[in-house]
C-alpha positions, 0 to 999 in steps of 0.5 A, a space after each residue: 179937865 180931869 184925868 182919872 182911871 178908866 172904869 165901868 161907868 165910862 165904857 159906853 161913852 168910850 165906845 162912842 168915841 172909838 166908833 167916831 174915830 174909826 169912822 173918821 179914818 173910813 172917810 179918808 180910806 174907802 178900802 176900810 170896811 164901814 160896818 157896825 163894830 159897836 159890839 166888838 168895840 164894846 167887848 174889846 174896851 170892856 176887857 181892857 178896862 177890867 183886866 188891864 188899865 186905862 185913863 179917861 179925860 172928863 170935863 163936867 162929867 163929859 168924856 173928852 178922851 181915853 187911852 187904854 192898853 190891852 197887853 203886857 209882855 216882857 221883851 229883852 228885860 223891858 215891860 212892853 205895854 201895847 195900846 191897840 188902835 181902838 185904845 185911844 180917842 179924843 174930841 174937840 180942838 184940844 185933842 192933842 192936849 187931851 191925849 198928852 194929859 192921858 199919856 202923862 197920867 198913865 206913864 207916871 204910874 207905869 214906868 218903874 224899876 224896869 225899862 218900859 216900852 210903849 207901843 201905840 197904834 194910831 190911825 194913819 190919817 189921824 195927823 193930830 194924834 201922830 204929831 202929838 205922839 211924835 212930840 212925846 218922843 215916839 217913833 214910827 216903827 210899823 205900818 199896816 196897809 190895805 188894798 182892794 183885790 178888784 184893783 189890778 197890780 199890773 198887766 202882762 205878767 211874765 213869770 209863772 206863779 204857783 201856789 204850793 201844797 203842804 206836800 210840795 212845800 215839804 218836798 222843796 223845803 231845801 230850795 224854799 228855805 235855803 235859796 229864798 226865805 233864809 235871806 229875809 232875816 239878815 235883811 231885817 236885822 241889818 241896816 237900816 232896819 236893825 230889828 232885833 225882836 224876832 229870830 228869823 231862823 228856819 224854825 220861825 218860817 216852818 212855824 209860819 208855814 205850818 200854821 193853818 190858813 197860811 199859803 205859799 206862792 212861788 215864782 218860777 223862771 223858764 227852767 222851772 226854778 224858784 226865783 221868788 216867794 210870797 206868803 198869804 195868811 189869815 190875820 184878824 188882829 184888827 177889829 175891822 179885818 174880816 175872816 176872809 181877808 188875807 195878810 201878805 208878806 215874807 216877800 223875797 226875789 233872788 238878786 239876779 231877778 230884781 227889776 224884772 217885775 217878779 214881785 209884781 207878778 207874785 202879788 198879782 197872782 196872790 191878788 187874783 187867787 184871793 179875788 176868785 175865792 171871794 176875798 175883797 181885801 189884802 193887807 200887809 204890815 211892814 217896817 217903815 225903816 225898810 226902804 224896799 218895803 216902802 218902795 214896793 208895798 206902798 205902791 199897791 197898798 194904802 196905810 191905815 195904821 201906824 205903830 209908834 214906840 217909845 222906850 223909857 229907861 228906869 227912873 230909879 
């Protein structure tokens, strides 16, 4: 096996492997769209090879695997390299060996004076790849999950759930922020998540809710008071997520109403609203270190992707 830098001559073979890897995930997860994404994958891979960097593994001229990243950023003094889910593939019985060689080749060239963080997205059912990167000292940080809106969440909703207009959000902002959304940040930054990458302040949530396509749903008690909240927003970060699909999140229910299926009523209402509008899939992303998220979202959604990370301190 020979590992070299990715180049234009490898792109078509890389597209074939990318399609095959996605199709293997579709076989394990019927909720994923089984459309032909050849052109999208070709565009993504071509851009990554030309503008960033990557590596390919060859054997007698045949492509056995590849690894490419499509984003470089700076976070807390670290050089962050992001590898999308279409940015890796390997075939054959030596898949783990191929991916290991590819990462070794790239990391040797990418780790320098500054700490380097690698963020790799892997298909949730690609157990060989997940195990390999675990051996390479990567840890799972996030999961992205999907559900079919034709599937019910639960029956007999008991709480009134309404979608607020932009005007209603502005009029009721003191309650929406001061009573509900303000509690999410401390949960994310506290134990056992300890997430420090985002400042979950009032401006952060105002930005989210002012983004075109973002929608806000609130659950009310019998007195008409807000007791829970959930957002739904357009999200097309993955090549197989369609324009009509929504990502849900920013879920919070007041402590005194926990255990009364308020969260289920919120999700059922959002699900039914989207279904009536012709949306067939809902997605959600959550921290795997969040026990509440695992307990709730994973009951109604199925994982299709994990984000694994590793930070390597400077070797100089």
